[in-house]
N, C-alpha and C positions, 0 to 999 in steps of 0.2 A: 444612400442608406441614412435614415434618420436616427435619432438618439435611441428610440425604443427598439428599432430593428438591430442596431449595434449591440444593445444590451442583451437582447434575445440571442443574438449570434454568439456573444461571449459566454453566456450561460450554457448554451448548447455545446460549444466547443470544449469548455472546461469540464462539463459533465461527461464528455467522451474521452477525457484524459489526454487531450491534445496538448502539445508543447506550447508554452506561453509565447515563445518567439514566433512560432508559426501563426498563432492567433494575432499577434501584433502586426505581423507582416500583412496578413489578409485585411486587417482593419485599415492599415495605411494605404493599401491598394484600393479599397472600396470607399474610403471616406477621405476627408481633407485633413485628417490627423497626421502629425508626424510621429516618429517612434516614441519619444518621451510622453507625448500626450496619450498615445494608445496604451502605453504601459501604465500610466496613472489611471486611465479609464478602466483597465482590467482590474487594477487594485480596488477601485471604487465599486465596481460590479461585484467583486468577490466579497467586499465588506458588507454590501447591502443585500446580496442574494446568496450568501454562503450556505444557508439551509437548503435551498433549491439545488445548488450545485452538488452539495454532499449527497442529497437524495438521488441525483442522477448518477453519481459515482458509486454509490453504495453497493449495487448488485455485483459489480466486478470485484470490488474489494472484499466483500463478504465471501464470494466464491473462491477467490484466491486464498483468503485467510482460512477457510474451511479445509481446503486441500492441504495447506501447510500444516494446520493443526492435526489433521488425520495422519499425514505422513510422519510428523514428529511423534505422535502417539504410537504409531506402528514401530518406529525405530526404538523408542524407549521401552515399550513392552517386550519387543523381541530381544533387546539387549538384556533386560531383566531375566527373561525366560532362559536365554542361553547362559547367563551367568549362574543362575540357579542349577543348571544342568552341568556345571563345571567347565563350560567352554571358555577358553581364553582367546579373545579376539585380539589378534596381534596387529599392531600398527608400527610401522618402521619409525625408529627414532624415539620410541617411548621405552624407558629403561626398566620398568618393573612389570611383573605379571598383572594381568587384568587392567592395565592402563588403557588398552583399547576399549574395553568394556565401559570404563568410566567415561572415556572420551565420546563414544557413541551415545551413551545415555545422556550426557550433557548436551550433545548436538540435538537429540530428540527433544529434550526439555526446552532448549532455546527455540526450537521451531514452534513448539506449543506456545511458549510465552510470546514470541514475536507475532504469531498468527492471531492470538487472542488480543494482543495489544493493538494491532492494526484494526481489527474489527471493532474493538471498544472505542478507539479514537474516532472512527467513522460514526458510530452510533451517538457518541457524546456530541460531536460536531453537528449532527443532524438535529438533535433535540435542544441544544443550548444556543444555537445561532439564531 
């Protein structure tokens, strides 16, 4: 495997979200690199081709982010609706009324924020790299 083939292989594998150690092992087996050389090579490829790798990773990240945001939105809206209907969602260990409502709303809000943050980071990495 020559330098360009190894670069293409690393870009492809990182784009498929494969584990770094698995990629290093395959590089060591198919080239004359040792473990530390393969590790440095992957870091170099990531630095030089981060945009391409981010573009390959983005469909899965955006899909997962969308599902998480929609689930969080569902939880938050349902919690608001139930709270306005006077429903007290009970959670074991929470000492005051409607504490479960607050907890579920915060969980939904955190899911929305986390999903949006992951998608935003991916988009920024694609455009700025």
